[in-house]
N, C-alpha and C positions, 0 to 999 in steps of 0.2 A: 502492500501499500503506499503511497506517496502521499505522506501526510504533508499539511501544510504546515508553517510555523505556529507551533502552539500560542507563541506570545502575542500573534496578530490579532484583533478583535473581527469579529463576523463581520464580511462585507455584504454590501447590498444584495448581490449578486446571489451569495451563497445564503442569506436568511430568505430571499425569494424560491431560492432551490428547495430549502426546508419547508417552506409553506407549501410548494406544490407537490413533493412528495407525500406530507402529510395529508393533503386533500385526496391524493390517487389512493391510497391506503385506506383512508377512512371510507372511499365510497365503493370500492373494490372488495376490502377484506373487512373492517374493523364494523360496519353497519350490518352486514350480513351476521357476522358472527355475534355481535350483540343481539341481533333480534332472535336468533337462535337461544340466546341466554335468558333473555326475557321470558320464553316460553316455559322454562324451569323451574317451579315453585321451590328452589332453594332457600327456604327460610331457615334462618338463624336458630341454634339450639333451644333460647328461650321460647320461641313459638312454636317449636316442633319437635317434643321431646322425644319421637321415633325418629330422627333426622338418620341415623345408621342404616335404620332399616329400609327407609324409603330410597337411600341412595343418590338424592338431589343434588346435595353436597359435593358429594364424590363425582357426580356428572359433570358439573360445570368447572370444576377443578379438572378433571380428564381434559375436556374440551379446550380451556384456556391454555393448559401445558401443550397439548399436542399441537395447535397455534403456532405458539413459541418457536417449539422444535421446528415448525416448517419454514419459519423465517431464515434459518440458516444464519442465525449472526456470528459472524466469526468469532471462534472460542468460546461461545454460550455454553454454560453446563448448568442444567435443570434437574432440580430433583423434588418430587413431592413428597413430603416429611408427614410423618402419622406417628406421631407418641400415643401409647397406650390412653386410651379414653378421652383423648384429645380430637378435635375437629383439625383436618389436614391443613397443611402451610406448603405453599409454592414457594420454593427458594431457589432463584438462579443467580448465576455469577458471569459477568462477562470482564475480559482482562481489559486493563487500558491500552489505549492506542498513542497515548502521550509518553513521550521519552521517559523513562525512568518510573512510570505511573504503576509499575508491577514492582517496585522495589517493596523491601520490609518498610512498613511504616509509611509508605504513601497512602495519600487520603483517599478515600472511598467515597462514593455516590451511593445513599440506601433508596430506592425508590418503593413507595407504600401503597398499597390498595388492599381491599377485601371483597371476596366474592360472595359474602352471605347477604340474604335479604331481610327486611322488613315482612310482616305479614299483608294479607290484602289489602284490608280496610274497603269500606263501603262508599258510594257515592262516586263510582267512576261513570262517565256520560256513556251514553246509549253507543254502542258499538266498539266501545274502550274496555280495556281490562287489564288486572295484572299481570296475567298470564298470556295476554292477546296482543303481540307487538303490533302496532300501527305507526305507519311513518309518513307523515305528511308536513310539508311545508318546512322540511328541514327540522323537525322535530321527532324524535322517535319514542312513543309513548309505551309505557309498560313497567312492570316493577323490577327496579334494581338497576338499569341500563345506567343511570348517571351516577346513582347511589349502590354500588361503586365498580360496576363490571366492565366500563369503559376501561379502567385504570390499568389494567396489565397489558392492555392492548395498546395504549396511546406509550405507555412507558418503553417497551421493546420497539414501537414506530419511532420514536425519538433517537434512541439510541442507533437503530439501523440508517436513520437517516444521517447522521452525522457520520458513521461508518462510511457510506455510500458516497459521501461528498468529501471524504480524506480529511474531514475535521476533526483534530485530535481531542480526546476526552480523557478522563479519569476512569479508573476499574469502577464498574457499576456492579450492585448487587440490589436483586429485589427480593422483599418479603411481603407474600399476599396470603393474607390470612381468611379464616373461614368462621370467626366468631365476633365481629368487631359489633354488629347490631345486637348480640348479647351482652354489650360493655367488654369486648376481650378477655374474658376472663383464661383463654387460654394461651395468649399471647405471651405473657412474661415468661410462660416455661420454654417457651420457642426461642426468645430473645437470649436468654440464659444458655440454652442447649447451642446456639448458633453463635454465641458472643466471639469466640476466634476466629469463625468463617465471616464475619461480618467485616474484622478488619477495622482499620482506624477511619471512623466516619468523618468526612468534611462536609457533607451535605446531606441533606433528607429532603427527599423532594415526595410530599404526601399528596395525593391526587382525590383526596377525600372531601375537598372542602367546596366553599361557594364562592359566587362572585356577585357584586353590586349590580352590574348590568352585563351586557353582552358586547360592550364597545370596546374595553381593556383587558389587559390583563390585571387580576387582582391578587395580592398577598395578602392571606388570613394573617393577623397579628396577635390574636388571640383565640381561646376556645374555654366555654365554662366546663366546670364539670357536671358530674350529674349522681343522682342516688335515686335509683328506682327501687321498689319494693311494695308490697301488700299490706296496708292497715285495716284490722279486722277488728269489729266490736260485736261480742257476742252477749246476749241476754236473757236467752232461753234456749232450752234443747231441741223445741219444735216450735211451729208456728201456732198461734191461740188465734181464735175468734177476736176480732178489734173491738167490737161492742162489749165483748166479757172484760177484756184486759185493759184497753185504752184507758189512762188515767190512773191506774196502777202499776201496770208493767212501762217504765221508760221506752220510749222508741230507740231501737238501735242508730237509726239515722240521725236521731236528736243527740245523742251521746257522741256519735261521731262528728258531728257539725262542732261541739263543745272541745272536743278534743284538736280539731283543726284550727280551732280559733286559737290557741296557744301559740299555732305556727305563722298564722296568717291575718292580718287585718282584711276582711272580706270586703271593707267598701274602698280602699285602695289598692290591696294586692299585695302590699310590702309585707315582706317577711320580718317577723319581730325580733327574733333574736340576734345580737349585733353579731357574734360568731360566725353567721353566716353572710355577712358582709366583709368588705376590704375597701381599702383606700384604692382609688383609680389613679395609675400612673398619669402623671401630666402630658408624658409624650402620646397616650394612648386619648387623652381629651383632645389634645392637639388634631392628632388623626381623625379623629371623630368628627371636628369641625370642618376639616378639609375634606372628607367624604360626604357630608351633608350639603356641603356646597355642589359638590359633583351630583348627586342623586336627588336632593331637594325633596319634596313632598312624594316622590315614588318611595321613600322608605317605608313609609305607613299604607299608600295607596295599592300597593302591588299584591295586598292580602284580599282573599276573595270575601268581602265584609256582605252580610247580610243587610238586608233595609229591614225599616221599623215600619208599625203599620202605617205612618203617613208617608210614605215612600221615600223618608229622609235617609241617609247613609248611617249605617252604624259607626261609630266613631271609635277610634282607639284609645289607650290611656294617656297619649299626647300625641299632638300632631306638629310638634318642634322636632325637627329631622335629629339636631343634634343629642337631644333627650331620648328620642326613639331609638338611636343607634346606641346610646350607653345603656339604655333599660334593657337590650337584647343581649347584651354581650359582658356586662359587668355588673349586673344588677341578678341578685338570687330571685327565682320565681317559682312556684308551684302550679302543677298541672295536674287533674285528675284524669287519666288515660285508660282508665277500665272501671267496671264496677261488678260486683257480683252480691248474690243475695236477693236479687230482684227477679220476679216474673216478668215476661214480657205484658204491655199492656193489655193483650188480649187476654191473658191468664191470670189478671190481678184481682182476687176476689178480696172480700173484708177480712184480710188474716192480717195480724202484728207479725210480722216476720222475724224470725229468732235470731238473725244478725245482719249486718252490713259490712262489706269489704270494700274498698277503694284502691285501684291502683295509682300509685304516687308517683311522679316524676319530678323531682327538685333539682333544677339546675343553679349550681353554685358559681360564685365567681372565680376566675382563673387563679387567682392566688389564696383560695381555701382549700386546704387539706381534705380530700374526699373522704377518706375514712373515718377521723376525727369528725367531719361533720354528721357523717352517717350515724357515730354512736350518740352524738348528742343528738340527733334526731329521735334517735329510739328512745333516749331515755325522756325527752321531752312528752313523746306520743302516749308512752306506756304508764308512765309514773303517776299514782293517787288518780285512777280512774273514775269518773263519775258513776256514782251509784256502784261502784266497787264491781263494775262489769267487766268483764274479760276483753282486754283491750292488747292486742299485739301487733308489734310492726317489725316485718321481717325482710330484710333486702333481697333481691333478686339473687338467686346462686346460692343461698344462706339456707335454704331448706335443711331442716336438722341441725342447726346451729343459731336457734332461736337466741342465744344468749350474746351473739356476736352479730356485726352489721358493717357493711362495706360500702364503699362508694367510688367513683373514677374522679380522679383531681383534674382541674382544669390545666389551662398553659397560657403563659404569656410569653412571648417570642423572644430570643435573645435581640440584642441591637443589632443591627444589618451591620456586615463588614463592608466597607466602600466598595469593593469588585461586585458583591451581590447586590448592592442598591444599584451600581452602576449597569448590570447586566439584565436587571427587572427591567429598567426602563428603555434599555435598549431593544430588548426584546418585545416588548410591547410597542414600542413605536415601530417595529420593523412590521409585525404582523399585526397591528391592530390599527396603526397610524395614531395612537395615544399614549400617554403615559400611564406607567402602572399605577392602580390604584390601591389602597391599603385599607383593611377591614376588620374587626372583629368578627367573629362569628358566634351563635348562641348555643351551636350543638357541642359535641364531645367527641375527641378521637384520642381515646386513652393512650395510643401510641406514644403520641409527641410527648407527654409529662416523662413517660418511660425513657425514650431515646432521648430528650434533655438531660434526665439524670446519669443514664450512662456514657453520654458522648456531651460533657458540657461544653466542648470548644466547637461542636459543631453547627453550622448555619443549617436555617430552615426554610425551605420555600413550599408552603402548603398553600395550596391552590386548588381548583375545582370546577366543575360544569354546573354546579346548583345555583343558577341566577334566578331573576325574579320568576315567579308564578312556575317553576319547575316542580315544586309541591315534593320534595322526597318523603317518603314515608306515606303520604296521603293518596287519595284519589286522583288520578291523571298525571301521574308523576312522568315528566318526558325528561328525555336527554335533549340538549341543542347541540345538534351536529355542527352546524359553521363553527361555533364556539370552540368545541371541542378539537377540530381541526386544527385552530389556531394558537389553540393553548398547547397543543403538540408540539408544533413548531416552536412557541416560545420557551417550552419547556427545553428542547433540545438547545437552543441558542444558551440558554442559562448554564445547561451542565457544560458546554463548550467553555464557558467563562470562567467555570469553577476553579478558585485559586489553591 
C-alpha cells in the first residue's frame, strides 16, 4: 500500500472520496443489511428472558460478523466471544497502516456499538412496525436500525474507506455488545477479559448517541446515568370487593403515590433529594447556550405533542431552549415506564386490588454515582412504609438480591485535545458544510464511564444518528440514511487525524 504522509491533513479530494465511498456502501450494502437486521426481534435479555432459546441475538451477531468478514479489510481478525451465561460480543482487531502504529504501546482506536434491541412498544403508524422494515424518503423505519444496528457496518466502512484511499490510521479494535439495552450488565466482564487485547486506547468512537439536527456533525459531551427497577406496594393477599373494603383497606395505589412524593415534587417534577443533583460545569452551560442558538425552539418542538381539548398545543416544562437542553441532560428526572397489578379497562370490576407495581426509570446527572444513588433511592422508597404496607424496590438485574441496588453512572466527556477539536470541525465542514455542534444527551451508555475510568487519557468521540423525531425505543423509530452516510465519512476523517 502506498500510504500518504500521515502528518498531512485530509485534502478536499480525499474527503470527497471518503464521502462517495460511504454513500455507495450504504446504498449497496448497509441499507440491505440493516433491513434484514430490523426483521429480527433481537430484544435485549431484560425484555426476553428466553433470548438464548429464541436465538435472535445470536442470529444478528452471526449476520453482522459474516458481513464484516466479507469486506476483506486487510489484516482484520474477528472473533465472536461467548462467556458462560453472558450475551455474546463481537471483537475485531485491525492493524495500523500508520508507520509505527503496531508497535508496543502505540495508541489504538476503539469503536463501539451494540446489536440488542428495545421491545416493540405500541403506536406504530399503519403499515409500519418494529420488525417490518420500511424505507422511504431516505428514512429506514423499524426497531434497532438507528439504535444501534448500523454501528458495526459504519465502523468497518470508515476503516475500509481510509485503507482504500491509502490514508494512514492507527490500529483499530471493535467492541460490539448485545446487552446494552439491559444496562450493559455483561460488558464489564468482557472489558476485563479483553483488557490486554484492547491495547492502549487513545480514542473511543462510540456510535450509539444522537444529533441535534441532521445538518452537521454532533459530538455528545455528556450522558446521564440511569436507575431502573420495580417499585411494588402490597396491601392484601388477594383482591376484595371495593364496596366492602374501601375506607378501611388503604389503596395500594394511594400508598405508592405517597411513597413517590418522597422522591418527586409532582407539580414541578423536581427530584427532592439533593444527593441526586450535581453542579453543572461552566463549560457545559456555555455549550448549551451555543447549541440553543443553533437549534432554537426545535429543542422542544420536535417532540410529538398531543393537543388539549381546545386544540392548543401541550406545553413542555419550559420553552426556553437553554433551560430545555439543561433539563434533559443535567437534571435528574423520574419516569414511570410500566405498571403491573392493574386489569385492562374492559376487565376492571369493582375490586380493591391487592398490589400496585410501577417500573421506574430515574435518570441521574452525569456526575452522580449510579450505585450510590440506587442504594439511596431504595432506602428512601422502602423505609417507614405508610400503613406498614409491604413496599419493595428492586433494581433491574438484582432479582434475588433485594438487599442490594445498582445503577448506571453517567458520563461527562474529558476536555477535548486540540487535535480532536480541529479534526471534528474539519470533518463536519468537509462532509456537512457546517461546523461541529456540541450537545449533551439525556440517555445512558454505560460503557463510556467504564472506558474513561479504565483509559483516563483517552479522547472520546461519542456520536450517532438519533436526530429529531428518530424516536429510539418508541413507535416509528427510523434511521436517517443520508445522515448516516455523512457521519460515516466524518468518522473516517477523525480516525485519520487521531494523534
